[in-house]
N, C-alpha and C positions, 0 to 999 in steps of 0.2 A: 504493500500500500504506500509505504514511504517512498519507494523507488518511483512509483507512478507520479506521486506528488512532485518529487524533485525533477522528473522528466518534464512535466507540464511547466514548472517554473523555468527550467532551462530553455525550453522552446519559446516561452513568452519573452525571456530576456534576449534571446537571439533575434526574434522578430523586432523587438524594440531597437536593438543596435542597428539592424538593417534599415529601419525607417529613418532613424536619426542620420545615418550615413548618407542615405539617398537625398534627404533634405539639404544636407551640407553640400553635396556635390552639385545639386541644382542651383544653390546660391553661389557657389564658387565659380561655376561655369556659366554664369549669366550671359546670355547672348544679346547682341545689339538688336534693338527693335527696328532698326533702319530697313526700309524696303530695299530688296536686292537691286543692284544697279546694272547688272549685266544685260538685262533685257532692254535697257534704255540706250545702250551703246549700239549704234547701227552696225550692220554687217557691211563692211566696206567692199567696194567694187561689185555690187550686186549686178547680175547679168540681166539686161533687158531683152525682151523678145525682139526679133528683127523689125517687126512693124511698130515697135514702141521706141525705137532709137530716135532721139531728137535730131533734127537736121538744123545745123547752125550755119549761117553765112560766115565767110572767112574773117570778117571784122567783128564778129560777136564772140565774146569770151564766155565759155560755159561757166555756170555758177560753181563756186568752190564746194567740194564735197566734205561737208562738216559731218564727222562720224558720230554725232550725238543727236538723239531725237528729243529736241527741246519741247516739242509739242506734247510728247509723252510726259516729260517732267512737269510742264505747266498744268497738266491735268491734276497733279498732286499739289503743286506749290508754285505760285507765280512769283515768289521771291527768288527763284532760281534764275540766274541771268547769264551764267558762264560755266565753263568746265575747265578744271586744271588737270593736266597730265604731266608727270615728271618721269621720263624714261629712266629705267634702271632702279626704280623704287616702286612701292605699292601705292604711291600717291596718284589717285585717279578718281577725282571726286567733283560733284557739282559745287558751284560757288553761289552763295546766297547773300542777300542783303535785306535787312529789316529796318524799319523806322526806329526800332528799339535796338541800339547797338549791342546790348548785352543778351538779347534773346537767343542767338545761336551759339552762345557759350555752352549751353546745356540743352539744346534741342537739335535733333537731326534735321537733315535737309527736308524731310517730309513732316516736320513739326511734331515729332514725338520726343517727349522729355527723356534725355539720356545724357550722362555725364561726359561722353566723348564729344558732344556738340557737333559742329559742322565746320567746313571751310567757309569763311565769310569775310566780307569787307564792311567797313563802317560807312556811315552816311557822309563822312568827310571826303570820301572819294565818290566820283561818278561811277556809272556802270559801263562806261564806254572804253575804259583803259586809255583815255586820252590825257589823263592827269600826268604831271611830271613824275609822280611816284604813287603807285597804287599798292596798298598794303593788304595782303591776305593773311588772315589769322587762322591758326588751328592748334588744337591741344597736342602735346607730346604724350601719347598714351603708352603705358607700360606694355600693353598687348602688341604694340608695334604699328597700330593703325593711325589714321589722321596724319599729323606732321611728325610722328616719331622718327621717321627715317631721314629727316633733314640733317640733324646732327649726326645720327648713327652712320650715315653714308658720306655726306659731303665734308665731314671733318677728316676723312681719309684722303690723303693727297692723290693716291692712284685713282680712286673713284672720281674725285673732282676732275682730274685730267681727262678721264675717259667718258664722262657724262656732262656735256657742255650746254645742253639746252633744256628748256621746258616749254610746254604749249598751253595757250589759253584758247579755248574754243568759244566763239560767240555764235548766235544763230546764223549769221551771214558771213562770218570770216574766221580765219585761223591766224593767231598771232604767235610768232616764234620768238623766244627770248634766249639770248646768250647769257649763261651764268658767269658773272665776272667776279663774284666773291661769295664766300660763306664764312660766317664769323660770329663769335659771341659779342653781345652788345648790351648796353645798359637798358634798364626797364623804361626809360623815357619814351613817351609817345612820339614816334618819328615825325608825324605831321604837325605836332605842336612845337617840337624842338627846332625843326628846320622848315623854312619856307622854300620849297623846291622850285618855285617860280622866280625866286630871287637869286641872281648869279652868285652873290657873296655867300649866301646860305648853302647853295648847291655845292660850291667849291669847298666850303667848310665840312659838309657831310662827306664829300669824297676824301678829303684829307683825313677826317676822323676814322673812316673805314680802312683806308689803305695804309694807315700808320699803326694798325693793331698788331701787336706782337703776342701771339697766342698759338700754342701747338694745335689747337682745334680750328684754327682759321686757315682758309685756303683762298688764293687770289689768282686771277688771270693777269699775267705780266703785260706791261705796256698799255694798260687801259687808260684812256683819257675821256672821261664823261663830260658832256657838253650841255650846259643849261639851255633849255629852249629847244634842243634838238633830240637828246636822248630821252626816251620814255622808259621809265623804270617800273619794275614790279618787285616788291619785297615780300618774300614768304617768311612769316614770323611765328615762332613758337617759344615755349619756355626752354631755358638752358638746362640740360641735364646736370643735376647736382647743385643747382642754384636757381630756385624758382623766382628769385628777384631779378634775374637777368634774362635776356632773350638770346635765341640763336636765329640768325637771319641768313637767308639765301637771296642774293641780289641778282636780278636779271635785267638786261636792257633789250629793248625791242630791236630785232634785226630783220624781221620779214613779216609782211602782212599779205595773206591770200584772201581775196574776196571776189 
């Protein structure tokens, strides 16, 4: 009788351990609520049937083939206005902007509350990428997503040398940026600290960047940025090991397809 009683207690205890373990694993392995993005990236070079092939005159340039289905994105969120792709990394995300500059710090591109947030710009920048410097923000997540690979990758000299561009896709154009620098920087708001439309401030920013001495910094040699001519995009995230500083990847526009 006692053996049966002990057996029941043992089985009950085992079941309790299994339930607690399962709950722990579910919490530990929490998945992002973000809507999968693969279905939104168009299949490039889709084949048209012979009778569907457009006929263009010699002086008419065909529209640029943007590989992102923005109409699909807008069905979910009209705050999406661009797409960022950084070859050599897993950075391949929509870019959003809200009237509330803090909203996408903890909301996904499809407006679900989540600590990883989104890749976003603030209202201090336009959505055209015509500003002297457009700043894109993203968290450095320990899981390796969002902007985690900026510092992980570009602080390595070999990676920096072999991966020199990133792309911004807009509904009607493709912007190509040459990466000229990747470096730790202070936590000051770039667009408040520097007036990038002012030649003196622009040159001060360039001097501040290219005078950095840090083993985590990488630079393209012989760069001479020009105020009023160079359009910059800065990718900004927290510095690993010091949340009060930033890690920035700076690109300048070198090509526009439209």
